[in-house]
C-alpha positions as CSV (number, residue, x, y, z in Angstrom):
1,M,14.6,-15.4,-10.7
2,K,17.3,-14.8,-8.1
3,F,16.7,-12.5,-5.2
4,I,19.1,-9.6,-4.9
5,P,18.9,-7.3,-1.9
6,C,19.0,-3.6,-2.1
7,I,22.4,-2.1,-2.4
8,P,22.8,0.9,-0.2
9,G,23.8,4.0,-2.2
10,Q,23.2,2.3,-5.5
11,C,19.4,1.7,-5.5
12,T,17.2,4.1,-7.4
13,E,13.5,5.1,-7.3
14,D,13.0,6.1,-10.9
15,G,11.3,4.0,-13.5
16,T,9.7,0.6,-12.8
17,H,12.9,-1.1,-11.5
18,C,15.8,-0.2,-9.3
19,E,19.0,0.3,-11.2
20,G,21.1,-1.0,-8.2
21,C,19.4,-4.3,-7.4
22,G,17.3,-4.8,-10.5
23,R,14.1,-5.6,-8.6
24,S,10.8,-3.9,-9.4
25,H,9.7,-1.1,-7.1
26,V,6.5,-3.1,-6.4
27,E,8.5,-6.1,-5.2
28,I,10.7,-3.9,-3.0
29,S,7.7,-2.2,-1.5
30,E,5.9,-5.5,-0.8
31,T,9.1,-6.9,0.8
32,K,9.4,-3.9,3.0
33,G,5.8,-4.3,4.0
34,M,6.2,-7.9,5.0
35,V,9.4,-7.1,7.0
36,K,7.5,-4.2,8.7
37,Q,4.7,-6.6,9.7
38,L,7.1,-9.1,11.1
39,V,8.9,-6.5,13.1
40,S,5.6,-5.1,14.4
41,F,4.4,-8.6,15.4
42,A,7.7,-9.3,17.2
43,R,7.5,-6.0,19.1
44,K,3.9,-6.7,20.0
45,Q,5.0,-10.1,21.5
46,D,7.9,-8.3,23.2
47,Y,10.4,-11.0,22.2
48,D,13.7,-10.7,23.9
49,N,15.3,-13.2,21.5
50,I,14.6,-11.5,18.1
51,E,17.4,-13.5,16.4
52,D,15.6,-16.8,17.3
53,F,12.3,-15.4,15.9
54,A,14.0,-14.3,12.7
55,N,15.8,-17.6,12.3
56,F,12.5,-19.5,12.9
57,V,10.7,-17.4,10.3
58,S,13.5,-17.8,7.8
59,K,13.7,-21.6,8.3
60,N,9.9,-21.9,7.9
61,V,9.8,-19.8,4.7
62,V,12.5,-22.1,3.1
63,N,10.7,-25.2,4.3
64,K,7.3,-24.1,3.0
65,F,8.7,-23.0,-0.3
66,Q,10.4,-26.3,-0.9
67,D,7.3,-28.3,0.1
68,P,5.6,-29.4,-3.1
69,A,2.1,-29.4,-1.5
C-alpha cells in the first residue's frame, strides 16, 4: 500500500475511509497521535533544531523499516 497524505480541503470524515486521501480514519487518527507524541517529546526536550530532530526520526524510520531483522 502506498502512503498518501491528507489533502487539505478534500479529506472527509464520513464512512470508514477519507474520500480525499483514501486512508482509513483509524490510520489517520493513529498517524496524528504519533506525530503529536513526537512534537510533545521535542518540546519537552526544548530542541532548538527541530528540523534536525525530524530528519533524524525520518531517517531512522526508513532504516528500521528496511532492516529485515
